[in-house]
C-alpha positions, 0 to 999 in steps of 0.5 A, a space after each residue: 118531236 125530235 129525239 136527240 138522246 143517244 145510247 149504246 151498250 157494250 155486250 161482251 161476246 165471250 166469258 173473257 170479255 165479260 170478265 174484262 169489261 162487264 156489261 156497259 150501257 151509256 146514255 147521253 142527253 141530247 141537249 134539246 134546243 141546242 144546235 147539233 145537240 143530237 150530234 153532240 150526244 152521239 159523239 159523246 157516247 161513241 167516244 165513251 165506248 171507244 175509250 172504255 174498250 181500251 180497258 186493260 185487264 188489270 185496270 179497275 172498272 171505276 178507273 176505266 169509267 172515269 177515264 172514258 168519261 174524261 175522254 167523252 167530255 173532251 
């Protein structure tokens, strides 16, 4: 009856941003039944996207994804 999942997308506005970031979609399961599961999902997704936005041009996508996942996990 209550949606606790959260998602976000990173849709670059320019060809340069597309080359740097690609297209990103992130979904976090809100851990239904847990206290503040919705807040945890929202924080995890927002932290992941913010960390991914720090991707340097020369950083491989797989490395940026792993770094972002670690940041969200913290």
